[in-house]
DRENTOR-359531 format. One record per atom (N, C-alpha, C): residue in one letter; x, y, z. Coordinates in steps of 0.2 Angstrom, whole numbers, plus 5000, padded with zeros to 4 digits. Last residue first. Layout:
% DRENTOR-359531
aXYZ/...
***
This chain:
% DRENTOR-359531
x477348915302/x476848855308/x476348855308/x478349025295/x477848985295/x477548925298/x479949095297/x479749025295/x478849005298/x480749225287/x479949235293/x479749135294/x482049305289/x481749225286/x481349235291/x482649465284/x482449405288/x482049365287/x483549465269/x483249485275/x483149455279/x485449465266/x484749415266/x484349475271/x486549545267/x486249555261/x485549495261/x486849675278/x486649615280/x486349595271/x487649825278/x487149775283/x486949725277/x488549945282/x488549895277/x487849835280/x488550045291/x488550065285/x488150015279/x488949975301/x488450025302/x488350045295/x489849815295/x489749905299/x489149915300/x490349655287/x489649685290/x490149765296/x491749555290/x491249635285/x490849665285/x492049525301/x491849575299/x491949625296/x492149365297/x492649405293/x492649485297/x490649355302/x491249305305/x492049335303/x490249415295/x490049445300/x490449425304/x490149335282/x490549395281/x490349425289/x489649205288/x490449205286/x490549275286/x488349255289/x488849225292/x489549235294/x487949275275/x487949335279/x488449315285/x488649205261/x488549185268/x488449245274/x489349265248/x488249255252/x488349235257/x490449225251/x490249315250/x489649315252/x490349075258/x490649115259/x490649185258/x489448995253/x489548985259/x490249025264/x489249005240/x488749025245/x489049015253/x490249035230/x490449055237/x489849065240/x489848965220/x490348925221/x490648995227/x488749045214/x488548995218/x489048945220/x489249125205/x489049165214/x489049105218/x490449085192/x489549105195/x489649105205/x491649215187/x491349135188/x490649165190/x492749345181/x492549245178/x492249175181/x492249455170/x491849395176/x492049345176/x493049555165/x493049485165/x492749465174/x492449725157/x492649685163/x492949605163/x492949825146/x492649765150/x493049755152/x492450025140/x492949955146/x492649895148/x492750135133/x492250055132/x492550005137/x492450315136/x492950245136/x492650155136/x492150415133/x492050385129/x492550315130/x492250475146/x491450455145/x491450415139/x493450405157/x492950445152/x492550445150/x494550325167/x494150335163/x493650395160/x495350365176/x495950325172/x494950345167/x495150455187/x494950475181/x495650415179/x495350405201/x495850415199/x495850465191/x494250345202/x494450405204/x494850445207/x494250245192/x493850295192/x494150355197/x494650145201/x495250195196/x494650245192/x493950095209/x494350145214/x494750175209/x493150055202/x492550115207/x493250135210/x493849955197/x493449985193/x493250045195/x493949875207/x494449885205/x494349975201/x492649815209/x492949855213/x493649915213/x492749735199/x492049785199/x492449825206/x493849625201/x493549695195/x493149745195/x493049575214/x493549615213/x493749675209/x492049525209/x491849595214/x492549635213/x492649435199/x492249465198/x492049545202/x493249365214/x493549405208/x493049435204/x491649305218/x492549355221/x492849375215/x490349275204/x491049265210/x491349325213/x489049325201/x489549315200/x489749285207/x487449335197/x487549295202/x488449265199/x486449485190/x487149445189/x487649435198/x486049595194/x485549545190/x485849475190/x486249695198/x486149705191/x485849635189/x485949725212/x485949815205/x485849755196/x486349615217/x485549665218/x485549715213/x487349575211/x487049515210/x486549555211/x488549685212/x488249685206/x487649635207/x488549665228/x488049735222/x488049725215/x489049555229/x488649585232/x487949605229/x490249615225/x489949575223/x489249585225/x490849705234/x490649725226/x490149665222/x490849675245/x490349695246/x490249705237/x492049585243/x491749535245/x490849585244/x492949665240/x492749645235/x492149615234/x493049755253/x492549775248/x492649765241/x493649635261/x493049665262/x492749715258/x494749615253/x494549575251/x493749615254/x495849735240/x495549695249/x494949685249/x496549795226/x496049775232/x496049755236/x497849835217/x497749805222/x496949805226/x497849875198/x497649885203/x497549865210/x499249875187/x498749825192/x498449865196/x499549905170/x499649925179/x499249885179/x500049855159/x499949905157/x500049925164/x500449685151/x500149735153/x500349795159/x501549645144/x500849655142/x500149695145/x502249625154/x502549645149/x501749685143/x502049485158/x502149565166/x502149645159/x501149355157/x501549415151/x501349485155/x500849215169/x500849305166/x501549325161/x501649095166/x500949135161/x500749185159/x502549115175/x502749135169/x502149115162/x502049185192/x501949145187/x502149145179/x502649185205/x502749245200/x502749175193/x501649175223/x502749165217/x502149215210/x500749215227/x501549215234/x501849195229/x499549315220/x499849275218/x500549265224/x497949365215/x498449385217/x498849285217/x496449255215/x496749305213/x497449305215/x495749145219/x496049155211/x496249215209/x494949195231/x495149135228/x495349165219/x495049315245/x494649285237/x495249255236/x495749345258/x495449295258/x495049275251/x497649335264/x497049345261/x496449325258/x499149335271/x498349295269/x497949345270/x500549425263/x500149385270/x499549385268/x501949485256/x501549415258/x501149405263/x502949575255/x502149595251/x501549515253/x504149515257/x503549545263/x502949595261/x504649445246/x504349435252/x503849465257/x504649515231/x504749545239/x504249475242/x505449505217/x504849455219/x505049485229/x505349655207/x505849625214/x505149615214/x505249715197/x505349675195/x505849625203/x504449835199/x505049825200/x505449795199/x502949805194/x503449885194/x503949925194/x502549675194/x502649715189/x503349755188/x502949665208/x503549645203/x503449665196/x501949745214/x502649755216/x503149725210/x500949645209/x501149735207/x501449765209/x501249525214/x501349545208/x501249595205/x501149475228/x501649495227/x501749525217/x499749495240/x499949465233/x500749515230/x499149565249/x499549495253/x499749465246/x497949635239/x498449645244/x498649605250/x497849565222/x497549575229/x497949595235/x497449635207/x497849605212/x497549635219/x497049665192/x496949665198/x497049635203/x497849745178/x497849685181/x497249705187/x497249795161/x497249845170/x497149775172/x497749865148/x497649815151/x497749795157/x497349985135/x497549965141/x497349915145/x497550015120/x497049975123/x497449975128/x498450045109/x498350095112/x497750045119/x498949915104/x499249945104/x498949995112/x497649825095/x497749905096/x498049925100/x497849695090/x497549755086/x497649805086/x498949655100/x498949645093/x498449685088/x497949695110/x498749755108/x498649725102/x497249575110/x496949635110/x497449685107/x498149465112/x497449485109/x497649545103/x498849505124/x499249495120/x498649505113/x497649495135/x497949565133/x498449565126/x497049365132/x496749445130/x497049475128/x498249345138/x498049295133/x497649355131/x498249375150/x498849405147/x498849345142/x497149375158/x497449425157/x497949425150/x497449215160/x496849225155/x496849325153/x498349175163/x498249165156/x498049175154/x498649215179/x499049295172/x498749245165/x498449145188/x498949125186/x499149185179/x497849295192/x498149265200/x498949205194/x497149455191/x497649405187/x497849365194/x495249495183/x496049515188/x496649425186/x495449645172/x495149565173/x495849565179/x495049775160/x494949765169/x495049665169/x495249835146/x495249775150/x495449765156/x494749985138/x494949975142/x495049875144/x494349985124/x494750065127/x495150025132/x493249935112/x493749925117/x494049975120/x493249915098/x492949975100/x493049965109/x493049785089/x493549845088/x493549915093/x491649775094/x491749795085/x492349815086/x491449685102/x491549765102/x491749805100/x491649565097/x491049595103/x490849645103/x492849555094/x492449565088/x491449575092/x493449575106/x493549615101/x492949595096/x492849455111/x493049555116/x492949585109/x493449365105/x492549375106/x492749435108/x494749365104/x494549385096/x493849385097/x494949335119/x495449395114/x494949405110/x494449185119/x494249255124/x494149315121/x495249135110/x494749125109/x494549205114/x496849155111/x496649105102/x495849105104/x497249195120/x497449225114/x496949185110/x496649085130/x496549155130/x496749165121/x497548985126/x496948975125/x496749025124/x499149035129/x498949035121/x498049025122/x498849045145/x499049105139/x498549095131/x499048885142/x498548935149/x498549005141/x500548865136/x499548835133/x499048915137/x501348885145/x501148965139/x500348955138/x501148875160/x500948815157/x500948875150/x501448895175/x502148895171/x501848855165/x500048865179/x500748925183/x501048925179/x499648765176/x499448825172/x499548865175/x500048615177/x500348655177/x500248735175/x499548475174/x499448535167/x499748585169/x500448325173/x500248385176/x500148455171/x499748175167/x500248205166/x500048285169/x500747985170/x500248045173/x500348085169/x501447895170/x501147905168/x500547945168/x501347845188/x501447835180/x501247845174/x501247945202/x500747905199/x501447895192/x502448035207/x502347935210/x501947915204/x502848135199/x503048095201/x503348025203/x501248175204/x501548175200/x502048165196/x501548215217/x500848135215/x500948145210/x502548305218/x502348255219/x502148205218/x501448435213/x502048395208/x502448315213/x500548415223/x500448415214/x500948375210/x501448485233/x500648415232/x500548385223/x501648585230/x502348535229/x502048465229/x500848665226/x500948685221/x501448595225/x500148655240/x499448645234/x500248645229/x501048625250/x500748675250/x500648635242/x502048555261/x501248535261/x500848585257/x503148585260/x503048515252/x502248495256/x503448745250/x503348705254/x503248635255/x503748825242/x504048795241/x503948735247/x502748955246/x502548885239/x502848845240/x502048935262/x502848965258/x502348915252/x500548925268/x501248885270/x501648955262/x499248935270/x499449015272/x500148995273/x498348825265/x498448885262/x498948955262/x498548675264/x498948715271/x498648785264/x497548565253/x498248595257/x498148655258/x496548405250/x496948495252/x497248495256/x496348325236/x496748335241/x496948405243/x495248245229/x495348285231/x495848295237/x494848145214/x495048135220/x495448245223/x493248195204/x493848185204/x494348165211/x491848185199/x492248135201/x493348125203/x491348275202/x491348265195/x491748245198/x491148305218/x490448265214/x490548255207/x492348375221/x492248255222/x491648255217/x492248475215/x492548435215/x492448355214/x491148505226/x490848525215/x491448485215/x491748525236/x491248485233/x490848485228/x492748645236/x492848575235/x492248495233/x491648745233/x492148725228/x492448645229/x490948745244/x490348725237/x491048715234/x492148765256/x491948705255/x491348695247/x493148865244/x492548845252/x492648805249/x494948885247/x494448875241/x493848855247/x496048885258/x495448935257/x494848935250/x496548765253/x496148745261/x495748845260/x497048705239/x496948725244/x496548765248/x497048565228/x496648625231/x497048645236/x497648455218/x497948455225/x497648545229/x496648315210/x496648405211/x497248405219/x496448195198/x496848185204/x497148305206/x495848125186/x495948165189/x495948175195/x495647995174/x495348015177/x495948055180/x494748025155/x495448035162/x495248005171/x493648015148/x493947965152/x494847945155/x493148135142/x493548095139/x493648035139/x492348175153/x492148175145/x492548115142/x493248195163/x492348135164/x492348145156/x493848285159/x494048225160/x493648175162/x492948415159/x493448385154/x493648305155/x492948395175/x492248395167/x492548375161/x494048405180/x493748365183/x493048345174/x494148535172/x494548485172/x494548425171/x493548605180/x493448615174/x493848555169/x493848615193/x493148585190/x493148605185/x495048665190/x494948615193/x494248535192/x494848785189/x495148755184/x495148685187/x494148835202/x493848835194/x494348785191/x495248805214/x494448745211/x494248765205/x496248815212/x496048845219/x495248845221/x497448685212/x497048725206/x496548775216/x498648595202/x498548605206/x497948675206/x498248405194/x498448505194/x498448525203/x498248275182/x498648315191/x498748385190/x497548135174/x497648205176/x497748265181/x497847975171/x497848005178/x498048095175/x497347885156/x497747935162/x497747955168/x496247835149/x496447795156/x496947845160/x497347835135/x496747805138/x496547805144/x498547945138/x498447905136/x497447885138/x499548115134/x499048065134/x498448005134/x500448115123/x500448125129/x500048115134/x499948155109/x500048095109/x500448065119/x499948275106/x500648265103/x500748195109/x498448285106/x498648305097/x499648255099/x498648265118/x498048235117/x498448225108/x498848405123/x499248355125/x499048285119/x497648485116/x498648495114/x498848425118/x496648435124/x496748425118/x497348425114/x497248505139/x497148425136/x497148365128/x497148645136/x497648615138/x497748535135/x495748665129/x496548675127/x497048645126/x495048645141/x494948595135/x495748615131/x495648715151/x495448635151/x495648595146/x495248865146/x496048825146/x496048725148/x493848845145/x494448875140/x495048855141/x493648825159/x493448795155/x493848795149/x494048935166/x494448895166/x494348855162/x492949045166/x493349035160/x494048985161/x491348955174/x492048995173/x492448995165/x490748835169/x490448905175/x491048975178/x490748745164/x491048715170/x490748795174/x489948815149/x489548735155/x489948745159/x489848975152/x490348915149/x490048865155/x489449085160/x488849075154/x489249005151/x490349135166/x490149075172/x489449065166/x490849235159/x491049185162/x490849105162/x490449365156/x490249335159/x490449275157/x491149505152/x491149445149/x490849405154/x490249675155/x490749625158/x490549565152/x490749855153/x490449785151/x490749735152/x490350045153/x490449975157/x490249905155/x490850175148/x490250125145/x490650065149/x490850315156/x491150265155/x490850215152/x491050385173/x491250405166/x491250355163/x489950315187/x490550315184/x490650345176/x488650325193/x489150385194/x489750365192/x488350185187/x487750235186/x488350305188/x488650055190/x489050095186/x488750175185/x487449965193/x487949965197/x488850015195/x486749985185/x486750015190/x487450035193/x487549925171/x486950015173/x487150025177/x488449835156/x488149865166/x488049905164/x488149725145/x488049815149/x488249795156/x488849565143/x488449625144/x488649675149/x489449455130/x489549525132/x489049555135/x489549305131/x488949345132/x489349375134/x490549175127/x490249175132/x490049255131/x491049075121/x490849095115/x490149155121/x491548945126/x491748985124/x491349035120/x490648765125/x491448775128/x491548865124/x489948665121/x489848735124/x490248775126/x490648565116/x490748585112/x490148675114/x490548485131/x491248525127/x491048585125/x489448425129/x489748475135/x490148505134/x489248335116/x489548345121/x489348425124/x488748375102/x488648275105/x489148295111/x487048475103/x487948475106/x487948385107/x485848495094/x486148455099/x486648485100/x484548475083/x484748555086/x484948545092/x485248345072/x484748375076/x485148415081/x486048265062/x485248295061/x484748325066/x487348295069/x486948325059/x486148365061/x487748395084/x487348365079/x487348355070/x489348485082/x488448485084/x488048455079/
***
């Protein structure tokens, strides 16, 4: 904070300390007390601001980043935006390998923040030379002096949330939290928060949200990487076709799988009932809570915190587009479009 004014020195000082907001109408039929950790209040509108800043500043302290260096990363969009923002402020170049599954909104945002973007096919194996993992690795090898964030296999991803998000949630609930529900992609968010919360109270349940088409749930339960579990799905930033070492599977109590359609409708329901314009993985977390409640996971004394990872503006061409929803077959006789007919006054 600037010394003489009530102003911040730059936008990076706004990262963290996001609010915890009670959910009401969307959970009115579910026993328990439910809260959202609204990560869209970060300046880059997602929880990935935390890891971008932590990994880059750790690299600076170790002398791994020189002025004008190039930062490279694999991203579904949110980490890339956060890295672009931090790079812009700190004077680094930023190159991002992005999955073609990422919304056009996210890709346009990355370009607007000055990043060089490579869009890679989504539905190829992780070791395919066209995958965004392999493209990022190749660029890192080709560009002298570049720094590869490697969030899926970087322990600093997990450490960022152990140091910040975990303590925030513990303090915001006065240590009363009983359940954490968080989507798992790289696994850094759920693992870091889970490690911190379990260190304070090992009885807290850490619940991961996985997607149908992802390997994480089965790997957690069996320690078997089953390629037969892998098939295309639409949710961005959730689930994986590889096993990220940033995920601490031992700290997670169990996973709940959700599907594309129900998660999309849950995102829209949160917007309509709670006034929170949230992203796709937030709807996935909400959908998981609905499913878990049917199995009596929660009771009236439960204090449940859900991680709402990002902002709905990144999905305008997807889950908040009636056309996209219809094209996916996500509307049926019981689920009508969010938008009311538009009247044009002539």
